[in-house]
Backbone as XML, in Angstrom:
<?xml version="1.0"?>
<chain id="A" units="angstrom">
  <residue number="1" name="UNK">
    <atom name="N" x="110.500" y="97.225" z="85.845"/>
    <atom name="CA" x="111.217" y="98.364" z="86.381"/>
    <atom name="C" x="112.626" y="97.905" z="86.739"/>
  </residue>
  <residue number="2" name="UNK">
    <atom name="N" x="113.632" y="98.590" z="86.228"/>
    <atom name="CA" x="115.022" y="98.264" z="86.514"/>
    <atom name="C" x="115.624" y="99.439" z="87.265"/>
  </residue>
  <residue number="3" name="UNK">
    <atom name="N" x="116.400" y="99.131" z="88.297"/>
    <atom name="CA" x="116.954" y="100.178" z="89.157"/>
    <atom name="C" x="118.371" y="99.785" z="89.563"/>
  </residue>
  <residue number="4" name="UNK">
    <atom name="N" x="119.299" y="100.754" z="89.509"/>
    <atom name="CA" x="120.674" y="100.507" z="89.939"/>
    <atom name="C" x="120.824" y="101.043" z="91.343"/>
  </residue>
  <residue number="5" name="UNK">
    <atom name="N" x="121.203" y="100.213" z="92.284"/>
    <atom name="CA" x="121.366" y="100.624" z="93.671"/>
    <atom name="C" x="122.436" y="99.777" z="94.326"/>
  </residue>
  <residue number="6" name="UNK">
    <atom name="N" x="123.254" y="100.435" z="95.116"/>
    <atom name="CA" x="124.256" y="99.749" z="95.929"/>
    <atom name="C" x="125.168" y="98.851" z="95.084"/>
  </residue>
  <residue number="7" name="UNK">
    <atom name="N" x="125.561" y="99.375" z="93.905"/>
    <atom name="CA" x="126.516" y="98.662" z="93.074"/>
    <atom name="C" x="125.967" y="97.480" z="92.300"/>
  </residue>
  <residue number="8" name="UNK">
    <atom name="N" x="124.654" y="97.343" z="92.248"/>
    <atom name="CA" x="124.088" y="96.223" z="91.483"/>
    <atom name="C" x="122.751" y="96.616" z="90.867"/>
  </residue>
  <residue number="9" name="UNK">
    <atom name="N" x="122.373" y="95.895" z="89.833"/>
    <atom name="CA" x="121.103" y="96.131" z="89.157"/>
    <atom name="C" x="120.011" y="95.317" z="89.829"/>
  </residue>
  <residue number="10" name="UNK">
    <atom name="N" x="118.865" y="95.932" z="90.011"/>
    <atom name="CA" x="117.701" y="95.261" z="90.598"/>
    <atom name="C" x="116.579" y="95.308" z="89.568"/>
  </residue>
  <residue number="11" name="UNK">
    <atom name="N" x="115.932" y="94.193" z="89.352"/>
    <atom name="CA" x="114.800" y="94.124" z="88.443"/>
    <atom name="C" x="113.560" y="93.878" z="89.286"/>
  </residue>
  <residue number="12" name="UNK">
    <atom name="N" x="112.584" y="94.780" z="89.137"/>
    <atom name="CA" x="111.358" y="94.649" z="89.906"/>
    <atom name="C" x="110.229" y="94.210" z="88.990"/>
  </residue>
  <residue number="13" name="UNK">
    <atom name="N" x="109.638" y="93.132" z="89.325"/>
    <atom name="CA" x="108.431" y="92.663" z="88.666"/>
    <atom name="C" x="107.373" y="92.583" z="89.759"/>
  </residue>
  <residue number="14" name="UNK">
    <atom name="N" x="106.113" y="92.397" z="89.420"/>
    <atom name="CA" x="105.109" y="92.308" z="90.482"/>
    <atom name="C" x="105.462" y="91.272" z="91.550"/>
  </residue>
  <residue number="15" name="UNK">
    <atom name="N" x="106.106" y="90.178" z="91.160"/>
    <atom name="CA" x="106.461" y="89.136" z="92.137"/>
    <atom name="C" x="107.597" y="89.579" z="93.061"/>
  </residue>
  <residue number="16" name="UNK">
    <atom name="N" x="108.429" y="90.532" z="92.615"/>
    <atom name="CA" x="109.587" y="90.941" z="93.406"/>
    <atom name="C" x="109.370" y="92.221" z="94.213"/>
  </residue>
  <residue number="17" name="UNK">
    <atom name="N" x="108.330" y="92.969" z="93.922"/>
    <atom name="CA" x="108.148" y="94.255" z="94.588"/>
    <atom name="C" x="107.348" y="94.110" z="95.877"/>
  </residue>
  <residue number="18" name="UNK">
    <atom name="N" x="107.794" y="93.240" z="96.716"/>
    <atom name="CA" x="107.157" y="93.100" z="98.016"/>
    <atom name="C" x="107.676" y="94.181" z="98.945"/>
  </residue>
  <residue number="19" name="UNK">
    <atom name="N" x="106.927" y="94.466" z="99.969"/>
    <atom name="CA" x="107.356" y="95.475" z="100.943"/>
    <atom name="C" x="108.699" y="95.081" z="101.546"/>
  </residue>
  <residue number="20" name="UNK">
    <atom name="N" x="108.889" y="93.807" z="101.800"/>
    <atom name="CA" x="110.144" y="93.320" z="102.383"/>
    <atom name="C" x="111.321" y="93.584" z="101.441"/>
  </residue>
  <residue number="21" name="UNK">
    <atom name="N" x="111.144" y="93.318" z="100.158"/>
    <atom name="CA" x="112.202" y="93.535" z="99.174"/>
    <atom name="C" x="112.534" y="95.026" z="99.052"/>
  </residue>
  <residue number="22" name="UNK">
    <atom name="N" x="111.506" y="95.848" z="98.955"/>
    <atom name="CA" x="111.730" y="97.284" z="98.843"/>
    <atom name="C" x="112.406" y="97.834" z="100.094"/>
  </residue>
  <residue number="23" name="UNK">
    <atom name="N" x="112.014" y="97.360" z="101.250"/>
    <atom name="CA" x="112.639" y="97.798" z="102.501"/>
    <atom name="C" x="114.117" y="97.406" z="102.517"/>
  </residue>
  <residue number="24" name="UNK">
    <atom name="N" x="114.444" y="96.241" z="101.990"/>
    <atom name="CA" x="115.827" y="95.754" z="102.035"/>
    <atom name="C" x="116.790" y="96.609" z="101.221"/>
  </residue>
  <residue number="25" name="UNK">
    <atom name="N" x="116.293" y="97.357" z="100.236"/>
    <atom name="CA" x="117.185" y="98.189" z="99.422"/>
    <atom name="C" x="117.023" y="99.676" z="99.714"/>
  </residue>
  <residue number="26" name="UNK">
    <atom name="N" x="116.132" y="100.024" z="100.615"/>
    <atom name="CA" x="115.891" y="101.427" z="100.938"/>
    <atom name="C" x="117.050" y="102.002" z="101.744"/>
  </residue>
  <residue number="27" name="UNK">
    <atom name="N" x="117.623" y="103.131" z="101.310"/>
    <atom name="CA" x="118.700" y="103.752" z="102.087"/>
    <atom name="C" x="118.262" y="104.073" z="103.520"/>
  </residue>
  <residue number="28" name="UNK">
    <atom name="N" x="117.006" y="104.378" z="103.712"/>
    <atom name="CA" x="116.501" y="104.711" z="105.047"/>
    <atom name="C" x="116.618" y="103.545" z="106.015"/>
  </residue>
  <residue number="29" name="UNK">
    <atom name="N" x="116.659" y="102.347" z="105.481"/>
    <atom name="CA" x="116.761" y="101.147" z="106.317"/>
    <atom name="C" x="118.135" y="100.502" z="106.230"/>
  </residue>
  <residue number="30" name="UNK">
    <atom name="N" x="119.085" y="101.229" z="105.656"/>
    <atom name="CA" x="120.449" y="100.703" z="105.514"/>
    <atom name="C" x="121.482" y="101.724" z="105.973"/>
  </residue>
  <residue number="31" name="UNK">
    <atom name="N" x="121.138" y="102.502" z="106.963"/>
    <atom name="CA" x="122.009" y="103.559" z="107.470"/>
    <atom name="C" x="123.385" y="103.013" z="107.829"/>
  </residue>
  <residue number="32" name="UNK">
    <atom name="N" x="123.424" y="101.832" z="108.391"/>
    <atom name="CA" x="124.699" y="101.244" z="108.811"/>
    <atom name="C" x="125.641" y="100.982" z="107.634"/>
  </residue>
  <residue number="33" name="UNK">
    <atom name="N" x="125.119" y="100.920" z="106.419"/>
    <atom name="CA" x="125.940" y="100.640" z="105.242"/>
    <atom name="C" x="126.686" y="101.869" z="104.715"/>
  </residue>
  <residue number="34" name="UNK">
    <atom name="N" x="126.326" y="103.042" z="105.155"/>
    <atom name="CA" x="126.988" y="104.257" z="104.672"/>
    <atom name="C" x="128.354" y="104.386" z="105.317"/>
  </residue>
  <residue number="35" name="UNK">
    <atom name="N" x="129.391" y="104.531" z="104.489"/>
    <atom name="CA" x="130.746" y="104.634" z="105.017"/>
    <atom name="C" x="131.483" y="105.866" z="104.495"/>
  </residue>
  <residue number="36" name="UNK">
    <atom name="N" x="130.795" y="106.689" z="103.753"/>
    <atom name="CA" x="131.385" y="107.914" z="103.220"/>
    <atom name="C" x="130.489" y="109.095" z="103.598"/>
  </residue>
  <residue number="37" name="UNK">
    <atom name="N" x="131.041" y="110.296" z="103.615"/>
    <atom name="CA" x="130.218" y="111.476" z="103.915"/>
    <atom name="C" x="129.093" y="111.628" z="102.881"/>
  </residue>
  <residue number="38" name="UNK">
    <atom name="N" x="127.982" y="112.176" z="103.329"/>
    <atom name="CA" x="126.818" y="112.331" z="102.460"/>
    <atom name="C" x="126.329" y="113.770" z="102.502"/>
  </residue>
  <residue number="39" name="UNK">
    <atom name="N" x="126.060" y="114.313" z="101.330"/>
    <atom name="CA" x="125.466" y="115.637" z="101.192"/>
    <atom name="C" x="124.032" y="115.414" z="100.744"/>
  </residue>
  <residue number="40" name="UNK">
    <atom name="N" x="123.085" y="115.915" z="101.513"/>
    <atom name="CA" x="121.677" y="115.578" z="101.315"/>
    <atom name="C" x="120.847" y="116.850" z="101.177"/>
  </residue>
  <residue number="41" name="UNK">
    <atom name="N" x="120.016" y="116.901" z="100.146"/>
    <atom name="CA" x="119.109" y="118.027" z="99.913"/>
    <atom name="C" x="117.690" y="117.492" z="99.781"/>
  </residue>
  <residue number="42" name="UNK">
    <atom name="N" x="116.718" y="118.265" z="100.269"/>
    <atom name="CA" x="115.321" y="117.849" z="100.194"/>
    <atom name="C" x="114.430" y="119.069" z="100.058"/>
  </residue>
  <residue number="43" name="UNK">
    <atom name="N" x="113.511" y="119.009" z="99.108"/>
    <atom name="CA" x="112.471" y="120.032" z="98.998"/>
    <atom name="C" x="111.304" y="119.644" z="99.899"/>
  </residue>
  <residue number="44" name="UNK">
    <atom name="N" x="110.879" y="120.554" z="100.727"/>
    <atom name="CA" x="109.805" y="120.253" z="101.671"/>
    <atom name="C" x="108.446" y="120.127" z="100.985"/>
  </residue>
  <residue number="45" name="UNK">
    <atom name="N" x="108.336" y="120.613" z="99.752"/>
    <atom name="CA" x="107.095" y="120.483" z="98.983"/>
    <atom name="C" x="107.191" y="119.371" z="97.944"/>
  </residue>
  <residue number="46" name="UNK">
    <atom name="N" x="108.169" y="118.500" z="98.090"/>
    <atom name="CA" x="108.398" y="117.402" z="97.145"/>
    <atom name="C" x="107.224" y="116.434" z="97.195"/>
  </residue>
  <residue number="47" name="UNK">
    <atom name="N" x="106.615" y="116.176" z="96.035"/>
    <atom name="CA" x="105.506" y="115.229" z="95.954"/>
    <atom name="C" x="105.961" y="113.857" z="95.469"/>
  </residue>
  <residue number="48" name="UNK">
    <atom name="N" x="107.248" y="113.734" z="95.121"/>
    <atom name="CA" x="107.811" y="112.455" z="94.690"/>
    <atom name="C" x="108.435" y="111.741" z="95.885"/>
  </residue>
  <residue number="49" name="UNK">
    <atom name="N" x="109.250" y="112.451" z="96.628"/>
    <atom name="CA" x="109.890" y="111.929" z="97.835"/>
    <atom name="C" x="109.440" y="112.833" z="98.980"/>
  </residue>
  <residue number="50" name="UNK">
    <atom name="N" x="108.539" y="112.347" z="99.794"/>
    <atom name="CA" x="107.990" y="113.213" z="100.837"/>
    <atom name="C" x="109.036" y="113.542" z="101.898"/>
  </residue>
  <residue number="51" name="UNK">
    <atom name="N" x="108.857" y="114.683" z="102.514"/>
    <atom name="CA" x="109.842" y="115.204" z="103.458"/>
    <atom name="C" x="109.930" y="114.366" z="104.732"/>
  </residue>
  <residue number="52" name="UNK">
    <atom name="N" x="108.837" y="113.777" z="105.167"/>
    <atom name="CA" x="108.841" y="113.005" z="106.417"/>
    <atom name="C" x="109.905" y="111.920" z="106.456"/>
  </residue>
  <residue number="53" name="UNK">
    <atom name="N" x="109.910" y="110.997" z="105.493"/>
    <atom name="CA" x="110.950" y="109.969" z="105.480"/>
    <atom name="C" x="112.356" y="110.547" z="105.299"/>
  </residue>
  <residue number="54" name="UNK">
    <atom name="N" x="112.484" y="111.640" z="104.572"/>
    <atom name="CA" x="113.792" y="112.271" z="104.385"/>
    <atom name="C" x="114.316" y="112.813" z="105.711"/>
  </residue>
  <residue number="55" name="UNK">
    <atom name="N" x="113.457" y="113.453" z="106.469"/>
    <atom name="CA" x="113.847" y="113.973" z="107.781"/>
    <atom name="C" x="114.243" y="112.824" z="108.696"/>
  </residue>
  <residue number="56" name="UNK">
    <atom name="N" x="113.475" y="111.755" z="108.659"/>
    <atom name="CA" x="113.776" y="110.573" z="109.481"/>
    <atom name="C" x="115.133" y="109.979" z="109.078"/>
  </residue>
  <residue number="57" name="UNK">
    <atom name="N" x="115.388" y="109.895" z="107.777"/>
    <atom name="CA" x="116.655" y="109.360" z="107.289"/>
    <atom name="C" x="117.833" y="110.184" z="107.814"/>
  </residue>
  <residue number="58" name="UNK">
    <atom name="N" x="117.740" y="111.497" z="107.705"/>
    <atom name="CA" x="118.820" y="112.376" z="108.185"/>
    <atom name="C" x="119.000" y="112.185" z="109.685"/>
  </residue>
  <residue number="59" name="UNK">
    <atom name="N" x="117.913" y="112.123" z="110.413"/>
    <atom name="CA" x="117.984" y="111.921" z="111.867"/>
    <atom name="C" x="118.670" y="110.603" z="112.207"/>
  </residue>
  <residue number="60" name="UNK">
    <atom name="N" x="118.327" y="109.540" z="111.488"/>
    <atom name="CA" x="118.934" y="108.224" z="111.739"/>
    <atom name="C" x="120.422" y="108.210" z="111.389"/>
  </residue>
  <residue number="61" name="UNK">
    <atom name="N" x="120.784" y="108.909" z="110.326"/>
    <atom name="CA" x="122.200" y="108.998" z="109.954"/>
    <atom name="C" x="122.993" y="109.693" z="111.059"/>
  </residue>
  <residue number="62" name="UNK">
    <atom name="N" x="122.473" y="110.790" z="111.560"/>
    <atom name="CA" x="123.155" y="111.523" z="112.632"/>
    <atom name="C" x="123.208" y="110.695" z="113.909"/>
  </residue>
  <residue number="63" name="UNK">
    <atom name="N" x="122.122" y="110.021" z="114.212"/>
    <atom name="CA" x="122.057" y="109.173" z="115.403"/>
    <atom name="C" x="123.105" y="108.060" z="115.339"/>
  </residue>
  <residue number="64" name="UNK">
    <atom name="N" x="123.351" y="107.553" z="114.129"/>
    <atom name="CA" x="124.335" y="106.479" z="113.940"/>
    <atom name="C" x="125.759" y="107.019" z="113.853"/>
  </residue>
  <residue number="65" name="UNK">
    <atom name="N" x="125.918" y="108.325" z="113.977"/>
    <atom name="CA" x="127.253" y="108.920" z="113.932"/>
    <atom name="C" x="127.822" y="109.051" z="112.530"/>
  </residue>
  <residue number="66" name="UNK">
    <atom name="N" x="126.965" y="108.993" z="111.528"/>
    <atom name="CA" x="127.415" y="109.118" z="110.137"/>
    <atom name="C" x="127.589" y="110.588" z="109.782"/>
  </residue>
  <residue number="67" name="UNK">
    <atom name="N" x="128.542" y="110.865" z="108.903"/>
    <atom name="CA" x="128.767" y="112.245" z="108.478"/>
    <atom name="C" x="127.772" y="112.599" z="107.384"/>
  </residue>
  <residue number="68" name="UNK">
    <atom name="N" x="126.885" y="113.518" z="107.701"/>
    <atom name="CA" x="125.862" y="113.943" z="106.740"/>
    <atom name="C" x="125.638" y="115.441" z="106.890"/>
  </residue>
  <residue number="69" name="UNK">
    <atom name="N" x="125.608" y="116.115" z="105.761"/>
    <atom name="CA" x="125.226" y="117.529" z="105.713"/>
    <atom name="C" x="123.872" y="117.573" z="105.027"/>
  </residue>
  <residue number="70" name="UNK">
    <atom name="N" x="122.890" y="118.145" z="105.683"/>
    <atom name="CA" x="121.553" y="118.175" z="105.102"/>
    <atom name="C" x="121.060" y="119.603" z="104.949"/>
  </residue>
  <residue number="71" name="UNK">
    <atom name="N" x="120.331" y="119.822" z="103.878"/>
    <atom name="CA" x="119.752" y="121.124" z="103.586"/>
    <atom name="C" x="118.324" y="120.896" z="103.108"/>
  </residue>
  <residue number="72" name="UNK">
    <atom name="N" x="117.385" y="121.524" z="103.787"/>
    <atom name="CA" x="115.970" y="121.396" z="103.440"/>
    <atom name="C" x="115.464" y="122.735" z="102.918"/>
  </residue>
  <residue number="73" name="UNK">
    <atom name="N" x="114.826" y="122.669" z="101.749"/>
    <atom name="CA" x="114.288" y="123.870" z="101.111"/>
    <atom name="C" x="112.778" y="123.888" z="101.308"/>
  </residue>
  <residue number="74" name="UNK">
    <atom name="N" x="112.282" y="124.818" z="102.125"/>
    <atom name="CA" x="110.847" y="124.801" z="102.427"/>
    <atom name="C" x="110.000" y="125.228" z="101.239"/>
  </residue>
  <residue number="75" name="UNK">
    <atom name="N" x="110.590" y="125.914" z="100.252"/>
    <atom name="CA" x="109.815" y="126.406" z="99.113"/>
    <atom name="C" x="110.069" y="125.632" z="97.816"/>
  </residue>
  <residue number="76" name="UNK">
    <atom name="N" x="110.717" y="124.470" z="97.906"/>
    <atom name="CA" x="111.017" y="123.683" z="96.704"/>
    <atom name="C" x="110.305" y="122.332" z="96.723"/>
  </residue>
  <residue number="77" name="UNK">
    <atom name="N" x="110.138" y="121.794" z="95.529"/>
    <atom name="CA" x="109.576" y="120.470" z="95.369"/>
    <atom name="C" x="110.683" y="119.466" z="95.066"/>
  </residue>
  <residue number="78" name="UNK">
    <atom name="N" x="110.467" y="118.657" z="94.018"/>
    <atom name="CA" x="111.437" y="117.611" z="93.687"/>
    <atom name="C" x="112.690" y="118.168" z="93.013"/>
  </residue>
  <residue number="79" name="UNK">
    <atom name="N" x="112.577" y="119.314" z="92.407"/>
    <atom name="CA" x="113.750" y="119.982" z="91.833"/>
    <atom name="C" x="113.583" y="121.472" z="92.032"/>
  </residue>
  <residue number="80" name="UNK">
    <atom name="N" x="114.531" y="122.265" z="91.564"/>
    <atom name="CA" x="114.541" y="123.682" z="91.875"/>
    <atom name="C" x="113.608" y="124.503" z="91.002"/>
  </residue>
  <residue number="81" name="UNK">
    <atom name="N" x="112.862" y="125.384" z="91.654"/>
    <atom name="CA" x="112.047" y="126.377" z="90.968"/>
    <atom name="C" x="112.681" y="127.751" z="91.094"/>
  </residue>
  <residue number="82" name="UNK">
    <atom name="N" x="113.466" y="127.943" z="92.150"/>
    <atom name="CA" x="114.028" y="129.256" z="92.446"/>
    <atom name="C" x="115.536" y="129.263" z="92.238"/>
  </residue>
  <residue number="83" name="UNK">
    <atom name="N" x="115.975" y="130.211" z="91.458"/>
    <atom name="CA" x="117.387" y="130.312" z="91.079"/>
    <atom name="C" x="118.317" y="130.421" z="92.291"/>
  </residue>
  <residue number="84" name="UNK">
    <atom name="N" x="117.929" y="131.198" z="93.299"/>
    <atom name="CA" x="118.790" y="131.368" z="94.471"/>
    <atom name="C" x="119.011" y="130.050" z="95.213"/>
  </residue>
  <residue number="85" name="UNK">
    <atom name="N" x="118.011" y="129.178" z="95.213"/>
    <atom name="CA" x="118.179" y="127.870" z="95.839"/>
    <atom name="C" x="119.119" y="126.982" z="95.030"/>
  </residue>
  <residue number="86" name="UNK">
    <atom name="N" x="119.026" y="127.086" z="93.719"/>
    <atom name="CA" x="119.915" y="126.300" z="92.859"/>
    <atom name="C" x="121.362" y="126.773" z="93.011"/>
  </residue>
  <residue number="87" name="UNK">
    <atom name="N" x="121.555" y="128.060" z="93.117"/>
    <atom name="CA" x="122.908" y="128.594" z="93.330"/>
    <atom name="C" x="123.448" y="128.101" z="94.667"/>
  </residue>
  <residue number="88" name="UNK">
    <atom name="N" x="122.625" y="128.175" z="95.708"/>
    <atom name="CA" x="123.014" y="127.679" z="97.030"/>
    <atom name="C" x="123.400" y="126.201" z="96.958"/>
  </residue>
  <residue number="89" name="UNK">
    <atom name="N" x="122.596" y="125.403" z="96.247"/>
    <atom name="CA" x="122.854" y="123.973" z="96.063"/>
    <atom name="C" x="124.239" y="123.754" z="95.457"/>
  </residue>
  <residue number="90" name="UNK">
    <atom name="N" x="124.528" y="124.420" z="94.333"/>
    <atom name="CA" x="125.808" y="124.205" z="93.656"/>
    <atom name="C" x="126.983" y="124.707" z="94.475"/>
  </residue>
  <residue number="91" name="UNK">
    <atom name="N" x="126.788" y="125.765" z="95.237"/>
    <atom name="CA" x="127.851" y="126.225" z="96.127"/>
    <atom name="C" x="128.165" y="125.175" z="97.185"/>
  </residue>
  <residue number="92" name="UNK">
    <atom name="N" x="127.139" y="124.575" z="97.763"/>
    <atom name="CA" x="127.331" y="123.539" z="98.783"/>
    <atom name="C" x="127.974" y="122.291" z="98.179"/>
  </residue>
  <residue number="93" name="UNK">
    <atom name="N" x="127.583" y="121.937" z="96.973"/>
    <atom name="CA" x="128.189" y="120.787" z="96.288"/>
    <atom name="C" x="129.673" y="121.042" z="96.064"/>
  </residue>
  <residue number="94" name="UNK">
    <atom name="N" x="130.011" y="122.224" z="95.594"/>
    <atom name="CA" x="131.419" y="122.558" z="95.337"/>
    <atom name="C" x="132.253" y="122.479" z="96.626"/>
  </residue>
  <residue number="95" name="UNK">
    <atom name="N" x="131.749" y="123.026" z="97.708"/>
    <atom name="CA" x="132.462" y="122.994" z="98.988"/>
    <atom name="C" x="132.618" y="121.551" z="99.472"/>
  </residue>
  <residue number="96" name="UNK">
    <atom name="N" x="131.546" y="120.784" z="99.367"/>
    <atom name="CA" x="131.559" y="119.389" z="99.810"/>
    <atom name="C" x="132.588" y="118.571" z="99.033"/>
  </residue>
  <residue number="97" name="UNK">
    <atom name="N" x="132.572" y="118.716" z="97.713"/>
    <atom name="CA" x="133.507" y="117.958" z="96.872"/>
    <atom name="C" x="134.955" y="118.390" z="97.100"/>
  </residue>
  <residue number="98" name="UNK">
    <atom name="N" x="135.164" y="119.680" z="97.286"/>
    <atom name="CA" x="136.523" y="120.161" z="97.552"/>
    <atom name="C" x="137.063" y="119.563" z="98.850"/>
  </residue>
  <residue number="99" name="UNK">
    <atom name="N" x="136.199" y="119.360" z="99.804"/>
    <atom name="CA" x="136.618" y="118.798" z="101.094"/>
    <atom name="C" x="136.827" y="117.290" z="101.037"/>
  </residue>
  <residue number="100" name="UNK">
    <atom name="N" x="135.998" y="116.585" z="100.282"/>
    <atom name="CA" x="135.982" y="115.125" z="100.383"/>
    <atom name="C" x="136.604" y="114.376" z="99.203"/>
  </residue>
  <residue number="101" name="UNK">
    <atom name="N" x="136.956" y="115.072" z="98.159"/>
    <atom name="CA" x="137.598" y="114.353" z="97.031"/>
    <atom name="C" x="139.098" y="114.443" z="97.124"/>
  </residue>
</chain>
């Protein structure tokens, strides 16, 4: 498994996928490393990335004084099923980029 994160490539083999290694690259455990505003979306029915850790991540970012805008969709999973939510998503992205680019 190859993954690009934090400006570098990571190769995971059974010997490298220890809990300690995975924790070291998890954004949830690297809140202090964020130095730019973040726009965050989460589907509450997501079966790939569960909502619990996402909520905790947003809470930790705010607690650390990081600039984060979060939007949680209670009726969505890992991607959009409902057109109105997708429109809302793109509107928020456009506003965010206009402000921060």
